[in-house]
N, C-alpha and C positions, 0 to 999 in steps of 0.2 A: 504493500500500500504506500509506503514511504517513497518507493521508486516513482509511482504515479504522481505523487505530490511534488516530487523533484522536478518533473517535467512541466508542472504548472507555473514554476518560477514566481511564487507568491512573495509579496512583501508582508512580513509579519512583525508587528510592533508590540513590544512588551515593556510596559512602564511600571513604575512603582517606587516606593521609598527605599532608602538604604537598607541593605541586609534582608530584603523581602524574598530573596532567592531569584530575582529576575535575571541576573547575569549568568549564574550557573545553569539555570533552566534554559535560557536563550542559547547558551553555548552548546548544551547537550541536544537541544531541539534542532539546531542547525546541523549538528553532526549527524543526527538521525535522518534528516531530510537531504543531506549533502548540499546544504545551502551555505552561503557566506555568512559568518557571524560578525556583527559590528557592535562593539562595546562603545557607545557614544560617551559614556562617562570617562573612558580612558582618554578621549580627545580633549575633554575639559581639564582632566588631570595634567595632560601635556601642556596645556596653556598655563595652568597654575604653576607647573614646574618651571616653565620659561620665565614667568614673572618673578618667581622665587629666586631663580638663579641670577636674573638680571637686576634684582633688588628694585623692581618697579612697584611703586605704591598703586593700589587699585583705584585710588581717587585721582591719579595722574592720567587724565584722559589722553592728552597728546602722546605720552610715552606708550600707553596701551595701544593706541591706534597705530603707532609706528610698529610696535611688536606684532600686531595682527597682520599688518601688511607684509612683514618679513618672515613670519613664522611658517614652517613647513611641517605639517603633521601628516604622517602616513600610517595606514593600518595594513600590515602585510598579513594576509590570510595564511594561517599555519596551524597545524595540530601538534600538541593538544591546546596551545594557547596562541592567539594572535600576537604578532610582534608590533610594538608601537615604536615608530621612529619619530624623533624630534630633530629637525634639521639634519637628517641622515644618521643620527645616533640612536641606538637601541636603548630606550628608556623604559622598557616593559616592567622592570623591577623598581626603578627610581620613582615612577609615578604612584606606586603603592605605599610610599612612606606616609605616615600619619600627617605630617605638616603639609604635605602636598594635597591630601584629601580636603583639608580646611581651605586651602587656597582655591581648590577646584570648585568647592561650594560657593565661595564668595565671587570668584571671577565669572562663574556661569550666570550670575544675576546681572551682569553688565551687558547692555544692549549690543554694543559693537562686537563684543566677543561672541555673543549668542548668534548674531546674524552671520558672522563669518563661519562659525562651525555648522550652523544649519544648512548653509549653502553647500558646504563640503559634504555633509551627510547625505543630502539629496543627490549630489553628484555620484557618490559611492553606491547609492541604492537604485540608480536609474535603470540598471539592467535587470532588476528584480532578482528573485531567487535569493532573498536575504532575510535574516532574522536580526532585528535591531532592537537593542534595549536602552532605556534611558528614563527620563522623567517627562519628556514632552514629545515623544515620537508619534504617538497617536493623535495628539492635539495640534501640534505645530509642524513637525518635520514631515510626516506622512499622514495627513488627516484622511487621505483616501486609501490607506493601507488595506490590503485584502482581509487581514485579520488583526484585531487589536485585543490585547489582554492587559489587565491591570493586576499586578501581584500585590498581595497584602499579607501581613502577619502581625500578631500582636507585638507590642513594644518589648515586652520581656523576652519573647522568643528571638526577636531580631537583635536585641542587646546581647543575649547569650551567644548568638552566632558571631557577632562582631567581637565580643570579649575573647572567645577562644581563638579567633583569627589573629587578633593582635597579641595575645599571649604567646601564640606559636612563633611570633616574630620577635619575641623578647620584651614586649611591652609589660610595664609594671602597673598599668592602670587597674583600678578596681572595677568590679562589675558595675557599681553605682556610677562611677565616673563615665564609663562607656555608655551607660544608659542615658545619662544626662546629656552627653554630647550628641547622641543619636536623636534624642527628643528635640534638641536645638536645631539639628540639621533638618529634621522634618518640618519644623516651624519655618526655618529660613527658605527651604525649597518650596513650600506651599504658599508662602506670603510674598515672594518676590514679585515685582511688577512685570518682569519680562518672562513669558513662558513658565508660569508657576506649575509645580507638580499638581496635577489633578487628573482624575479619570475622564477619558473621552466618553461622551454620551453613549456611544455604541461599543465601548470596550467591555469585555467579559471579565468579571472578577475571578481571580484564582487565589484562594486563601491557602497559603503554604504553611500555616502554623503547625499543622499536624501531618503534613505530607512530606515524604522523601522526595529527593530530586527526581527519581525515576517515576514516582507517582504523579508529580507535577507535569512532567513531560508527556506521560501517557494520557493524562487528562486533557491537555492542550491538543494533542494529536487526535484524540477521539472527537473533540469538538470540531476540529478542522475537517476531519473525514465526513462527519455528519452533515456539514454545511456545504461540502463540495458536490 
């Protein structure tokens, strides 16, 4: 069945808050369908990393505009994980550092950054056969996507996931600190003026609180099959 869906070359949008499972699910779904997977969050992380490295203040509009004119972000499709290139350098690991995550959240709320990345995301998805995850894929980037899903999970579950991820990387943050940061990220993402995190009217909610990754992917595939 996946082979037939592969031939359809669908655009599948998966949105949701941090640690809702959207990236892992999107990656596995793309693998099952033999589609390209595009982690749009990685693109904003690359922008955040560039600003961090160049010590550009996010309220310095001229400097940010210049950075966006010069920046070159590429996503190289690869298994098991895509390779993120920033000005030709592999930054796949560097963009996952905690301080970069904060910069990514802040910089993604800036209009000129958002517009630049949205244009690039549309370009990358123009040939279809792609699974794209983020926070505004179904509402802004591809409002006419063939399928839209919105991943959710309760805050404690998401905080636990993020806590174990960061602990594995050597972080000494407590669970409560991680939970507080995640709640703040939710607020920032959903209250920003530009492309806020929200469910598209026609998106299907997938609650991952008590589902494994495999169950999440199976559920999405079953929905797609029934509607095709």
